[in-house]
ZAROVO-250411 format. One record per residue (C-alpha): residue number from 1; x, z, y; residue in three letters. Coordinates in Angstrom, 1 decimal. Each point is the difference from the previous one (the first is absolute). Layout:
BEGIN
+------+--------+--------+--------+------+
| resi |     px |     pz |     py | resn |
+------+--------+--------+--------+------+
|  NUM |      X |      Z |      Y |  ALA |
...
+------+--------+--------+--------+------+
This chain:
BEGIN
+------+--------+--------+--------+------+
| resi |     px |     pz |     py | resn |
+------+--------+--------+--------+------+
|    1 |  -20.3 |   42.1 |    2.0 |  MET |
|    2 |    3.6 |   -0.2 |    0.2 |  ASN |
|    3 |    2.2 |    0.2 |   -3.0 |  VAL |
|    4 |    1.2 |    3.3 |   -0.2 |  GLN |
|    5 |   -3.6 |    1.3 |    0.2 |  ASN |
|    6 |   -1.3 |   -2.4 |   -2.4 |  ARG |
|    7 |   -0.9 |    2.8 |   -2.3 |  SER |
|    8 |   -2.1 |    1.5 |    2.3 |  ARG |
|    9 |   -2.3 |   -3.3 |    0.1 |  ALA |
|   10 |   -3.5 |    0.2 |    0.0 |  HIS |
|   11 |   -1.7 |   -1.3 |   -2.9 |  ILE |
|   12 |   -4.1 |   -0.6 |   -0.3 |  LEU |
|   13 |   -0.9 |   -0.1 |   -3.7 |  ALA |
|   14 |   -4.0 |   -1.0 |   -0.1 |  VAL |
|   15 |   -1.4 |    0.7 |   -3.9 |  ASP |
|   16 |   -3.4 |    0.8 |   -1.3 |  ASP |
|   17 |    1.6 |    1.7 |   -3.2 |  ASN |
|   18 |    1.2 |    3.2 |    1.4 |  PRO |
|   19 |    2.0 |    0.7 |   -3.4 |  GLU |
|   20 |    1.8 |   -3.5 |    0.8 |  GLN |
|   21 |    0.8 |    0.9 |    3.6 |  LEU |
|   22 |    1.5 |    3.3 |   -1.3 |  ARG |
|   23 |    2.3 |   -1.8 |   -2.1 |  ILE |
|   24 |    1.1 |   -1.8 |    2.9 |  LEU |
|   25 |    0.5 |    2.6 |    2.7 |  VAL |
|   26 |    1.7 |    1.8 |   -2.2 |  GLU |
|   27 |    2.4 |   -2.7 |   -0.6 |  MET |
|   28 |    0.3 |   -0.7 |    3.6 |  LEU |
|   29 |    0.6 |    3.6 |    1.3 |  ARG |
|   30 |    3.2 |    0.3 |   -2.1 |  GLN |
|   31 |    1.5 |   -2.1 |    2.8 |  ASN |
|   32 |   -1.5 |    1.9 |    3.0 |  ASP |
|   33 |   -2.5 |   -3.5 |    0.9 |  TYR |
|   34 |   -2.7 |    1.8 |    2.2 |  ARG |
|   35 |   -2.9 |   -1.0 |   -1.7 |  ILE |
|   36 |   -4.1 |   -0.5 |    1.4 |  SER |
|   37 |   -2.8 |   -0.9 |   -3.1 |  VAL |
|   38 |   -3.3 |   -1.7 |    0.3 |  ALA |
|   39 |   -2.4 |    0.2 |   -3.0 |  PHE |
|   40 |   -1.8 |   -3.6 |    0.6 |  ASP |
|   41 |    0.7 |   -3.3 |    2.2 |  GLY |
|   42 |   -1.9 |    1.0 |    3.0 |  ALA |
|   43 |    2.1 |    3.3 |    0.2 |  GLN |
|   44 |    2.9 |   -1.9 |   -0.8 |  GLY |
|   45 |   -0.4 |   -2.2 |    3.2 |  TYR |
|   46 |   -1.2 |    2.5 |    2.3 |  ALA |
|   47 |    3.2 |    2.0 |   -0.5 |  ARG |
|   48 |    2.4 |   -2.9 |   -0.2 |  ALA |
|   49 |   -1.4 |   -0.9 |    3.7 |  GLN |
|   50 |    0.1 |    3.4 |    1.2 |  ALA |
|   51 |    3.6 |    0.8 |   -1.6 |  SER |
|   52 |    1.4 |   -3.4 |    0.4 |  LEU |
|   53 |    2.2 |    1.2 |   -3.4 |  PRO |
|   54 |    3.6 |   -1.6 |   -0.7 |  ASP |
|   55 |   -1.6 |   -0.6 |   -3.6 |  LEU |
|   56 |   -3.2 |   -0.8 |   -1.7 |  ILE |
|   57 |   -0.2 |    0.6 |   -3.7 |  LEU |
|   58 |   -4.0 |   -1.7 |   -0.8 |  LEU |
|   59 |   -1.6 |    0.0 |   -2.9 |  ASP |
|   60 |   -2.4 |   -3.0 |   -0.7 |  ILE |
|   61 |   -3.2 |    1.2 |   -2.0 |  ARG |
|   62 |   -1.7 |    2.3 |    2.8 |  MET |
|   63 |   -3.7 |    0.8 |    1.0 |  PRO |
|   64 |   -0.9 |   -0.8 |    3.6 |  LYS |
|   65 |    2.7 |   -2.4 |    0.8 |  MET |
|   66 |    2.7 |   -1.2 |   -2.5 |  ASP |
|   67 |    3.5 |   -0.8 |    0.2 |  GLY |
|   68 |   -0.1 |   -3.3 |    0.7 |  PHE |
|   69 |   -2.4 |    0.2 |    3.0 |  ALA |
|   70 |    2.2 |    3.3 |    1.4 |  VAL |
|   71 |    3.4 |   -2.1 |   -0.2 |  ALA |
|   72 |   -1.7 |   -3.5 |    1.6 |  ARG |
|   73 |   -1.3 |    2.5 |    2.8 |  LEU |
|   74 |    3.3 |    1.9 |    0.3 |  LEU |
|   75 |    1.5 |   -3.1 |    0.1 |  LYS |
|   76 |   -2.1 |   -1.8 |    2.9 |  ALA |
|   77 |    0.6 |    2.9 |    2.2 |  ASP |
|   78 |    2.9 |   -0.3 |    2.4 |  PRO |
|   79 |    0.2 |    3.5 |   -0.1 |  LYS |
|   80 |    0.4 |    0.7 |   -4.0 |  THR |
|   81 |    1.0 |   -3.7 |   -1.2 |  GLN |
|   82 |    3.6 |    1.0 |    0.2 |  HIS |
|   83 |   -0.1 |    3.1 |   -2.6 |  ILE |
|   84 |    0.9 |   -1.2 |   -3.7 |  PRO |
|   85 |   -2.8 |    0.4 |   -2.5 |  ILE |
|   86 |    0.5 |    0.2 |   -3.9 |  LEU |
|   87 |   -3.2 |   -0.7 |   -1.9 |  ILE |
|   88 |   -0.2 |    2.9 |   -3.2 |  LEU |
|   89 |   -1.4 |   -1.7 |   -2.8 |  THR |
|   90 |   -0.7 |    0.3 |   -3.8 |  SER |
|   91 |   -1.2 |   -3.6 |   -0.4 |  SER |
|   92 |    2.5 |   -1.9 |   -2.2 |  VAL |
|   93 |   -1.7 |   -3.1 |    1.8 |  GLU |
|   94 |    2.2 |   -2.1 |    1.8 |  LEU |
|   95 |   -3.1 |   -1.3 |    1.9 |  GLU |
|   96 |   -0.8 |    3.4 |    1.4 |  GLN |
|   97 |    3.8 |    0.8 |    0.8 |  ARG |
|   98 |    0.0 |   -3.4 |    1.8 |  LEU |
|   99 |   -2.9 |    1.0 |    1.9 |  LEU |
|  100 |    1.3 |    2.9 |    1.3 |  GLY |
|  101 |    2.9 |   -1.7 |    1.4 |  LEU |
|  102 |   -2.1 |   -2.5 |    1.9 |  ARG |
|  103 |   -1.2 |    2.7 |    1.0 |  SER |
|  104 |    2.4 |    0.9 |    2.7 |  GLY |
|  105 |    2.1 |    2.6 |   -2.7 |  ALA |
|  106 |    3.4 |   -0.6 |   -0.4 |  VAL |
|  107 |    0.8 |    1.4 |   -3.2 |  ASP |
|  108 |   -2.2 |    1.8 |   -3.0 |  TYR |
|  109 |    1.0 |    3.2 |   -2.5 |  ILE |
|  110 |   -2.1 |    0.0 |   -3.2 |  VAL |
|  111 |   -1.6 |    2.6 |   -1.9 |  LYS |
|  112 |    0.9 |    2.6 |   -1.5 |  PRO |
|  113 |    3.1 |    0.5 |    2.3 |  TYR |
|  114 |    3.3 |    0.1 |   -0.5 |  GLN |
|  115 |    1.6 |    2.5 |    2.4 |  ALA |
|  116 |    3.4 |   -1.6 |   -0.1 |  GLU |
|  117 |   -2.2 |   -3.4 |    1.0 |  GLU |
|  118 |   -2.3 |    1.7 |    2.6 |  VAL |
|  119 |    2.7 |    1.4 |    1.5 |  THR |
|  120 |    2.2 |   -3.1 |    0.7 |  GLU |
|  121 |   -2.6 |   -2.6 |    0.6 |  ARG |
|  122 |   -1.0 |    2.6 |    3.2 |  VAL |
|  123 |    4.0 |    0.5 |    0.9 |  LYS |
|  124 |    0.1 |   -4.0 |    0.0 |  ILE |
|  125 |   -2.7 |   -0.6 |    2.1 |  HIS |
|  126 |    0.6 |    2.5 |    2.5 |  LEU |
|  127 |    3.2 |   -1.1 |    0.7 |  ASP |
|  128 |   -1.4 |   -3.6 |    0.1 |  LEU |
|  129 |   -2.5 |    1.6 |    2.5 |  ALA |
|  130 |    3.2 |    1.3 |    2.3 |  GLN |
|  131 |    1.8 |   -2.8 |   -0.3 |  ARG |
|  132 |   -2.9 |   -2.5 |    1.6 |  ALA |
|  133 |   -0.8 |    2.8 |    2.8 |  ALA |
|  134 |    3.4 |   -0.4 |    1.0 |  ALA |
|  135 |    0.1 |   -3.4 |   -0.2 |  SER |
|  136 |   -3.4 |    0.0 |    2.0 |  ASN |
|  137 |    1.3 |    2.1 |    2.5 |  ALA |
|  138 |    3.1 |   -2.3 |    0.7 |  SER |
|  139 |   -2.2 |   -3.0 |    0.2 |  GLU |
|  140 |   -2.0 |    1.9 |    2.6 |  THR |
|  141 |    3.4 |    0.9 |    2.2 |  LEU |
|  142 |    0.9 |   -3.9 |   -0.4 |  THR |
|  143 |   -3.3 |   -1.1 |    1.0 |  GLY |
|  144 |   -2.5 |   -2.6 |   -2.0 |  PRO |
|  145 |    1.2 |   -3.5 |   -0.8 |  ASN |
|  146 |   -1.6 |   -2.2 |    2.3 |  ASP |
|  147 |   -1.7 |   -2.4 |   -3.2 |  ALA |
|  148 |   -2.0 |    3.1 |   -0.4 |  THR |
|  149 |   -1.9 |   -0.7 |    3.0 |  ASN |
|  150 |    0.0 |   -3.9 |    0.0 |  SER |
|  151 |   -2.4 |   -2.5 |   -1.3 |  GLN |
|  152 |    0.5 |   -2.4 |   -3.4 |  ASN |
|  153 |   -0.7 |   -3.7 |    0.1 |  SER |
|  154 |   -3.8 |    0.8 |   -1.2 |  GLY |
|  155 |   -0.8 |    1.8 |    3.4 |  GLY |
|  156 |    0.0 |    3.2 |   -1.5 |  LEU |
|  157 |    1.4 |    3.5 |    0.6 |  PRO |
|  158 |    2.9 |    0.4 |   -2.1 |  ALA |
|  159 |   -0.7 |    3.7 |   -1.7 |  PHE |
|  160 |    1.6 |    1.1 |   -2.9 |  THR |
|  161 |   -3.3 |    0.6 |   -1.6 |  ASP |
|  162 |   -3.1 |   -1.7 |    1.1 |  ILE |
|  163 |   -2.4 |    2.5 |   -0.5 |  ALA |
|  164 |    2.3 |    2.4 |    2.1 |  GLU |
|  165 |   -0.9 |   -2.9 |    2.7 |  ALA |
|  166 |   -3.6 |   -0.3 |   -0.6 |  ASP |
|  167 |   -1.1 |    3.9 |    0.5 |  SER |
|  168 |    1.3 |    0.1 |    3.5 |  ILE |
|  169 |   -2.8 |    0.4 |    2.3 |  LEU |
|  170 |   -0.9 |   -2.3 |    2.8 |  THR |
|  171 |   -0.4 |    1.6 |    3.5 |  GLU |
|  172 |   -3.4 |   -0.9 |    0.0 |  SER |
|  173 |   -0.7 |    1.8 |   -3.5 |  GLN |
|  174 |    2.1 |    2.8 |    1.1 |  LEU |
|  175 |   -2.2 |   -0.2 |    3.6 |  ALA |
|  176 |   -2.9 |    0.7 |   -2.8 |  ALA |
|  177 |    1.6 |    2.8 |   -1.2 |  ALA |
|  178 |    1.1 |    1.9 |    3.1 |  THR |
|  179 |   -3.7 |   -0.5 |    1.7 |  GLY |
|  180 |    2.0 |   -2.3 |    2.4 |  GLY |
|  181 |    1.7 |    2.5 |    1.0 |  LYS |
|  182 |    4.3 |   -0.4 |    1.1 |  ALA |
|  183 |    0.7 |    3.3 |   -1.0 |  GLY |
|  184 |   -1.2 |    0.6 |   -3.6 |  GLY |
|  185 |   -2.5 |    0.2 |   -2.1 |  PHE |
|  186 |   -4.2 |    1.2 |    0.1 |  LYS |
|  187 |    0.9 |    2.7 |   -2.1 |  SER |
|  188 |    3.0 |    1.5 |   -2.0 |  ALA |
|  189 |   -1.9 |   -1.2 |   -3.2 |  GLN |
|  190 |   -0.5 |   -3.5 |    1.1 |  ASP |
|  191 |    4.1 |    0.0 |    0.4 |  ALA |
|  192 |    0.2 |    1.2 |   -3.8 |  ILE |
|  193 |   -2.7 |   -2.0 |   -1.0 |  ASN |
|  194 |    2.2 |   -3.3 |    1.8 |  LEU |
|  195 |    3.1 |    1.4 |   -1.9 |  GLU |
|  196 |   -1.5 |   -0.1 |   -3.6 |  ARG |
|  197 |   -1.9 |   -3.1 |    0.5 |  ASP |
|  198 |    3.1 |   -1.7 |    1.1 |  ARG |
|  199 |    1.8 |    1.9 |   -3.3 |  VAL |
|  200 |   -3.0 |   -1.3 |   -2.4 |  LEU |
|  201 |    0.5 |   -3.5 |    1.4 |  LEU |
|  202 |    3.7 |   -0.5 |   -0.3 |  ARG |
|  203 |   -0.5 |    1.1 |   -3.7 |  ALA |
|  204 |   -3.1 |   -2.6 |   -0.4 |  ALA |
|  205 |    1.7 |   -2.8 |    1.8 |  THR |
|  206 |    3.1 |    0.3 |   -2.1 |  GLN |
|  207 |   -2.5 |    0.1 |   -3.2 |  ILE |
|  208 |   -1.3 |   -3.4 |    1.4 |  ILE |
|  209 |    3.5 |   -1.6 |    0.7 |  HIS |
|  210 |    1.7 |    0.4 |   -2.9 |  GLU |
|  211 |   -3.1 |   -1.6 |   -1.9 |  GLN |
|  212 |   -1.1 |   -2.1 |    2.6 |  LEU |
|  213 |   -1.0 |   -3.1 |   -2.6 |  THR |
|  214 |   -2.5 |    2.3 |   -1.8 |  ASP |
|  215 |    0.1 |    3.3 |    2.1 |  PRO |
|  216 |   -2.0 |    2.9 |   -1.6 |  PRO |
|  217 |   -3.8 |    0.5 |    1.1 |  ARG |
|  218 |   -0.6 |    2.8 |    2.3 |  SER |
|  219 |   -1.8 |    2.5 |   -2.6 |  PRO |
|  220 |    3.6 |   -0.6 |   -1.6 |  ASP |
|  221 |    1.9 |    0.4 |    2.5 |  ILE |
|  222 |   -1.8 |    3.6 |    0.9 |  ALA |
|  223 |    0.8 |    0.9 |   -3.0 |  LYS |
|  224 |    3.7 |   -0.4 |    0.0 |  GLN |
|  225 |    0.3 |    1.7 |    3.5 |  LEU |
|  226 |   -2.6 |    3.1 |   -1.3 |  GLY |
|  227 |   -2.4 |   -1.1 |    2.9 |  VAL |
|  228 |   -3.8 |   -1.1 |    0.1 |  SER |
|  229 |   -0.1 |   -3.5 |    0.3 |  GLU |
|  230 |   -2.5 |    0.2 |    3.3 |  ARG |
|  231 |    2.7 |    2.6 |    1.4 |  ARG |
|  232 |    2.3 |   -2.9 |   -0.7 |  LEU |
|  233 |   -2.7 |   -3.0 |    1.3 |  LEU |
|  234 |   -0.4 |    2.0 |    3.1 |  ARG |
|  235 |    3.6 |    0.7 |    1.0 |  ALA |
|  236 |    0.4 |   -3.9 |   -0.2 |  PHE |
|  237 |   -3.1 |   -0.9 |    2.1 |  GLU |
|  238 |    0.9 |    3.4 |    2.3 |  LEU |
|  239 |    3.9 |   -0.4 |    0.5 |  ARG |
|  240 |    0.3 |   -4.1 |   -0.2 |  LEU |
|  241 |   -3.6 |   -0.9 |    0.8 |  ASN |
|  242 |   -0.3 |   -2.1 |   -2.8 |  MET |
|  243 |   -1.2 |    0.3 |   -3.8 |  THR |
|  244 |    2.6 |    0.4 |   -2.6 |  MET |
|  245 |   -1.2 |   -3.6 |   -1.3 |  ALA |
|  246 |    0.9 |   -1.7 |    3.3 |  ASP |
|  247 |    3.1 |    1.7 |    0.3 |  TYR |
|  248 |    0.7 |   -1.2 |   -3.7 |  ILE |
|  249 |   -1.1 |   -3.9 |    1.4 |  ARG |
|  250 |    2.5 |    0.6 |    2.7 |  GLN |
|  251 |    2.7 |    1.2 |   -1.8 |  ARG |
|  252 |   -0.4 |   -2.9 |   -2.0 |  ARG |
|  253 |   -0.1 |   -2.7 |    2.9 |  MET |
|  254 |    3.3 |    2.2 |    1.9 |  MET |
|  255 |    2.0 |   -0.5 |   -3.5 |  HIS |
|  256 |   -1.4 |   -4.2 |   -0.1 |  ALA |
|  257 |    1.1 |   -0.2 |    3.5 |  GLU |
|  258 |    3.6 |    1.2 |   -0.9 |  HIS |
|  259 |    0.4 |   -2.3 |   -3.3 |  LEU |
|  260 |   -1.2 |   -3.1 |    1.8 |  LEU |
|  261 |    2.9 |    0.9 |    2.7 |  LEU |
|  262 |    2.8 |    1.3 |   -2.2 |  ASN |
|  263 |   -0.4 |   -1.8 |   -3.3 |  SER |
|  264 |   -0.7 |   -3.5 |   -1.1 |  SER |
|  265 |   -2.5 |    1.5 |   -2.7 |  LEU |
|  266 |   -2.8 |   -2.8 |   -1.0 |  SER |
|  267 |   -3.7 |    1.1 |    1.6 |  MET |
|  268 |   -1.4 |    0.4 |   -3.8 |  VAL |
|  269 |    3.3 |    2.3 |   -0.3 |  ALA |
|  270 |   -0.9 |    1.9 |    3.1 |  ILE |
|  271 |   -3.3 |    0.5 |   -0.7 |  ALA |
|  272 |    0.8 |    1.2 |   -3.7 |  ASP |
|  273 |    2.4 |    2.5 |    1.7 |  GLU |
|  274 |   -2.8 |    1.9 |    2.4 |  ILE |
|  275 |   -2.3 |    0.3 |   -2.5 |  GLY |
|  276 |   -2.3 |   -3.2 |    1.3 |  ALA |
|  277 |   -2.6 |   -1.6 |   -3.1 |  SER |
|  278 |    1.3 |   -3.3 |    0.9 |  SER |
|  279 |    1.8 |   -2.1 |    2.8 |  ALA |
|  280 |   -3.2 |   -1.3 |    1.0 |  ALA |
|  281 |   -1.5 |    3.6 |    1.2 |  ASN |
|  282 |    3.8 |    1.2 |    1.3 |  PHE |
|  283 |   -0.4 |   -3.5 |    2.5 |  SER |
|  284 |   -3.6 |    1.1 |    0.9 |  THR |
|  285 |    1.0 |    4.0 |    0.9 |  ALA |
|  286 |    3.6 |   -1.2 |    1.7 |  PHE |
|  287 |   -1.8 |   -2.2 |    2.4 |  ARG |
|  288 |   -2.6 |    2.8 |    0.9 |  GLU |
|  289 |    3.2 |    2.5 |    0.5 |  TYR |
|  290 |    2.6 |   -2.4 |    1.6 |  ALA |
|  291 |   -2.2 |   -2.3 |    1.9 |  GLY |
|  292 |    1.8 |   -3.2 |   -2.2 |  LYS |
|  293 |    0.2 |   -0.8 |   -3.6 |  SER |
|  294 |    3.1 |    1.0 |   -1.7 |  PRO |
|  295 |    1.3 |   -3.3 |   -0.5 |  SER |
|  296 |   -0.3 |   -0.7 |    4.0 |  GLU |
|  297 |    1.5 |    4.1 |    0.7 |  PHE |
|  298 |    3.2 |   -1.4 |   -1.8 |  ARG |
|  299 |    0.2 |   -3.3 |    1.2 |  LYS |
|  300 |   -0.2 |    1.9 |    3.8 |  THR |
|  301 |    2.6 |    2.6 |   -0.7 |  ALA |
|  302 |    2.1 |   -2.5 |   -0.9 |  THR |
|  303 |   -0.3 |   -2.6 |    2.1 |  LEU |
|  304 |    0.8 |    3.5 |    3.3 |  SER |
|  305 |    2.6 |    0.1 |   -2.1 |  GLU |
|  306 |    2.0 |   -3.3 |    0.7 |  THR |
+------+--------+--------+--------+------+
């Protein structure tokens, strides 16, 4: 979408209230946008994936899948993560609006709608998205920053988002999905299921990473993502070859390893940082993970640098 074609930008409006949708569509049509609509969260998510609109207007409270879950899943999918999402809300509660922003929305519009505000916010975010796309295209032509592919001093991949790193399947996992064939998947449905699970895992691991000290329980994460707990846990076991609980323990130990190497925090402080119940429990868990105590690990790393 270039500047001169901004008026023909494709906007997806998602709301389970037909009257609210009608009002919104009438406002948008004054600017000659191409408009699609969806009447619940699941339908909105499916249409966003299928049509890749330039901008999404997304209500929060909807059946089947709420707006927060839709936003999280869209932002976890490389195909849709670039699409700006504006939350539609009648809530005056600050926490509701903040939750929308944390879920991946770039802005929100409060009901009842004001035509000038809707028009201006949509225009602003279409312009910002266009500039971001132009910038990304320029970076692609000049090549990626070498630092992106380097290792940091903690021995962890220098990914911008740890959840993105976590979701990448190993060769063995990919082989399992493809039936060991170098050329492809066992079936087209296997490929679809793999991609769906990868999106789900990106979103789930992002939630875990954001709250690593005290991550939500699996039923709560599943609810935030609009899926069943069974499907969420199965994705971890099938795609990452570990339970969600094991995944959380691994991430905590990796974070502890990073802090031991890159900070002067005490063992008590690191234990608190990763959500361990005590420094003693942290030491025991870390020894199982790294084969040595946290103090020994830090000392060995320090000696190797001298």
